[in-house]
N, C-alpha and C positions, 0 to 999 in steps of 0.2 A: 875262614873264620872272621866274623865281623869284629872290628876293633871295639874296645870298651867305650862306653858313652862318656862324653865330657861331663863335668859336674853340672853345668847348666842343663844339659840334655837329660841327665839323670833326675834332676829335680822336676823337670816338666813331665818326664815319664811317670815318676812317682805320683805327681799331682793328678795326672790323667787316670792312673790306675785307681787312686783314692776316689776320684770323681765317679768313675764307673761303678765302683763298689757301693758308694753312697747312693747313687741313682738306683741300683738294683735293690738295695735295702729299702729305700723309700717306696719303690714300686711294690715291694712285698708288703710293706706296712699299709699302703693305700688299699691294696687288694684285700688285705685282711679286714681293715675297717669297713670297706664297702661290702664285704661278704656278711659281716655282722649286721651292718645297716640294712641289707636286703632282707635278712631274717626278721629284723624288727619291723620293717615295712610290711612284710607278709603277715606278721602277727596283728598289726594295726588294721590291715584290710580285712582280716578274719574276725575283727572285734575281740581279739584276745589280749590286746595290750593292757586293758584295764582289769583283766582277771587277776586275782590275788597271786602274786609271786611269779607270774609268767614272764613279764617283761624284765623284772629284776634278775631272774635266772639267766635269761639270754644275754643280759648286759655284763654279768659278773663272770661268766665262763671264760677261762683264760684263752682258749683257742677259738679263733673266729669260726673255724670249720665246725667245732663242736656246738657253738652257739647257733650256727645255721641249721645243723642237723636237729638240734632241740626245737628250733622254731618250726621246721618242716614236720617233725613228729607231732607237735602240738596242733598244728593246723590240720594235719591228716586225721587226728582224733576228732577234730571239730567238724570236718566235712567229708570224711572218708566213708567207706561202706558200713562201718559200725556206728557211725554218728547218729544221734537223734535227729529229728527234723530240723533242718537248718534254714533259718530265715535271714537271708543276706541283707546287708545294709545297702543304702543307695550307692550306685556306681560299681557294684561288684556282683559276682554270682558264683555258684559252686564250681562251674567248669573252669573259670579263670583262676580260682583259688587252688583247684587241683593241679592245673597246669603250672602255677607258681610254685606249688609244693614240690612237684617233680623236678622243676628246674633248679630249685634250691637244694634238693637232695643230691642232684648230680654235681653241683658245685661243692657240696660238703664232701662227696666222694673224691672229687679231684683234689681237694685240700688234704685228704687222708687216703691216698691210693691203697687199695687192698683191704681197707678196714672192713671187717665182716659186718658190723652193725650198720655202717654206711651203705654197704651193698644191699643188705636187707631192706633198708629204708628206700633205696632207689627202686627196688622191685615192688615193694608195697605201694609206693606212690604211682608207679606205672600201672599196677593192677587197678588202683582206684580210678585212674583216668579211663582205662579200658572199661571198667565196670559201669561207669557213668554214661558210656556211649553205647546205647542199645543198638545202634545201627553200625557198630564197628565192623570192619572187614573180617572175613573168616580167619585170616592170618594175623589179626590184631593181637591175639593172645601172646604171640611169640616174644614181644618185647618184655613183658613182665615175667614170662616163663623163663626166658634166657637169664634175666637178671637174678631171679630167685634161685634158679638151678646153679648158677655160678657161685652164689653166696653159700648155698648148702654144700656144694662139692669142695669149695675153697676153704671151708672151716668145718671139717668133720667133728661132730660132737657139739657144735654150737646149736643148741636147741632152737633158738629164735629163728634161725635160717630154715631148718627143716619144718618147723611149725608154720612159718609164713608160706612156704611152698605148698605144703599139704593143705593148709587152709584155703589158699587161693584156688587150688585145683578143685576142691570140693565146692566152693562158692561158684566157680565158673562152670561146673560140670554140665549143666543143661545147655550151655552155649559152645561146648568144646566139640571138635570133630572127633571121629573115631580114632584117628592117629594120635591126637592130643590126649584122648582118654587112656590109650594104651601107655603113653609116656607118663601119665599121671599116677597110674596104679603103684609103681615102685616108690614114688615119692610119698604117697599117702601111707603106704605100708611103713616106710622109714619113720614118718612122724608118729605112727601108732606105737613105736617103741617106747614112747613116754606114756605112762598111765594117765597123766593129766590131760594129754591130747586125746586119749581114748575117752575119758569121761566127758570132755567138752565136745568132741566132734563125732563120736560114734553114732549118736542118734541121727544126725544129718546124713552120715554115710549110709545108714540102714535104709533111709528113705530114697536117697539118690541112686545108690548102686544096687540096692536090694539086700535083704538080710544076710543070705548066705555068702554072696560075693564080698560084702563088707567084712564079715567075720573072717573070711579066708585071708584078708589082708593083715590081720593082726599077727605080729611075729610070735613065734612059739617061745615066749619068755614069760615067766610067771607073773611079774607085776602087771604087765599089760593085759594078760589073759584074766587075771583076777579082777582087774578094773572092768574089763568087758563083761565078765559074768555078772557083776553087780548091776551094770547098766542094762543088760539084757533081761535080768530078773525084774528090774523096775519097769521095763517097757513091755512086760508081758510076753516075753519070748523064752518060755521055760526050756524047750528042747535045745535051743542054741546056747542058753545060759548053762545048761548041764554039760553040753559039749565043751564050752570054754572052761568050765570048772575042772573037768576031767583032764583037759589038755594042760591046764595050769598045774595040776598035781603031778603030772608027768614031766613037766618042763624044768630045765635047770634054773636056778636062781641067777638070772643075769639081766643085763639091761638096766635102765634107770629105775631106781626104787621109788615106791610111792611116797609122795611128800607127806 
């Protein structure tokens, strides 16, 4: 057993321990500040820093990781697949902004490991990068596919995750391999448990998958089937609309209710 430290040795040991702790705290603070700063820099590159309330929101968020995630979400809305025509300023382009968004999303996830919203953001950013690369490798879908599948399986009931995965699969459908399409079907069906997803995405699914295969993916739950029947009627599919209505009448009242 080692002898007790002399008073002088104890004071030096205490000082060294305090110094190490202070250095670790400073490193964490610097990392947090730099994470927030990187979010602000990305907003500036995307010409969003002057948009009303955007920069202020990123600056006042208490957690640097949340500020980074907010910045990444904002830029993704500006240059992602749903964005209107984007006119980049001098010295930047859509591809570099998407790459920056994905990198910042990954940093936000590292700051909040396991956060379901951050996982979804990483997957959506990866999808946006893949979607912009028309010459992407055949296996290029797997990065966003893995990220969104993990987000959905890791947070059962978190609609944003199942929505994001189902939406990405539908958008990517023309470019997916047969194996990827088979993996996509259960995910699309899971997203269809929500009537709002049915109303938003069933028209695209009818075109991409075919009317009958798309309708077969709708779970036998009354709210989703009723939403499908309304959409099918509006789209001039009376036979399928009647089929969905009859299935809705026979189905138990379960699953997400209509908003």
